[in-house]
N, C-alpha and C positions, 0 to 999 in steps of 0.2 A: 504390265500393270502399273499405271501412273496415276497421278492425281486426277486426271480427266476421267478415270473410270469410276470415281466415287461421286455420288450426288450429295452435295453439301447443303443444298437448300432444304428447308423443312417441308415435310409433306403436308397435305391438306388435313389429315387426321391428327396431326401433331398440334398441341396447344401452343399459344404464344408464350414466350418466356416472360417472366416477371422482371421488370426493370426497377431496381431500388432507387434509381435517380429520378423516376417519374414524380415522386412525392416532393422532391426538392427543386424541381424545375420551375423557374419563374419566367414567363414569356416576356416580361418587361426588361429583365436583366440579360446580360450577355451569356452568363453561364448558370451554374447552380447557386441556389440561395441556401446557405448553411444557417440553420437556426442558431441564435445566440442565447446563452444562458447568463443572466445577470446575477452575480453573487456579490455580496457585500463582505469584505474581509472582517468586519466587526462581528459577523455571525459566528466566527470560529474563535475558540479560546486561544489566546496567544501562546500558552504553554503547549497546547496540542500542535500548533503550527511549528513552533521551534523544535519540538521533539520529532515531528514527522520529517522535517527537512534535515535534521541532524542524522537520523537513521538512514534517510535516502543517500546522503553524502557518504556515510560510512559504508553502506552496501555498494555504492558505485566504486569506491576505492578498493573494497574487498574483491569485487568482480574483476577489476583491472589487474590486481595482483595475482589472483588465482588464474587468470588467463595468460598473463605475460610470463609467469614463472615456468610453466612447462615449455613454452616456446623458447625461452632462454636455454633451458636444459637440452632440448632436442636439437634446435638449429645451431646454437652457438657453443654447445658442449660446456655450458656454465652450470654444472649440476648444483654446486653449493649455493650460488646466487638464486637459481630457479627454485630450489627447495625452500630457501629463506623467504622468497616472495610468496610461495604457496602457503607456507605456514603463517606468514604475516596476514595473508588474506583470510585464512581460516580463523585466526584470532580476531580479526575485525568483524567477521560474521558473528562470532560469539559475542563480541561487544555489542553489536547491533541488536542481537536477540535479547541480551541482558537489559539493554536500555528499554526495549519494547516491553519486556515483562515487568520491569520496574515501573514504567508508566502505567501499564494496565493494572497492576496491583494497587498503585497509588490512586488511580482514577476511580476504581471501583470500591475501594475501601471507604467506609464511613468516617467522617471527621467528627471531632468532638462537638462541633457546632450543630451537626445533624442530630446527635443524640440529646443535646441539651434543649433543643427547641421544642420537642414534643414529649420528652421524658421516657420514650420507649426506644428499645434497641431496634435497629433496622431489620434484624432477623424476624422481628415481630413474634416473639415467643410469648408475649402477653405479660412478661415481667417488666416492672418499671426499673429503669436504670437509676442508680443512685448517683447523685451529684456529689462532688467533694464535700460540700457542707453537710449533706445528709449522712455521709459516711462518718464524719467527725462526731455527729450527735449520737450515733449508735455505738 
């Protein structure tokens, strides 16, 4: 029983396979034409970009430490150093999570400017918020 015993060609009743590259094929070009998306960096808040790349960098270092630590321990019998790297990586994961949560809490929390512009709390309970000058009068 060899490879010649199997028929690898599709039968007449079998449907043609869908080729995902058909949509991207350009007859004028040599190969595939990949669609381009134009984005303007000014569309994104600079604090968001800075926070995103900081968290990405922290997570990359944490993954490196958590990966190299067990290898040091197992292959080079450096238990103390390997354990230190794993613990350092876990601490960095915690730091990245803390930074993410702090950004999320800060981004979704209403600022004083939001409540002063319309006089209502963002929770929309129907109660008017009191400005500092109104609090002094009462």
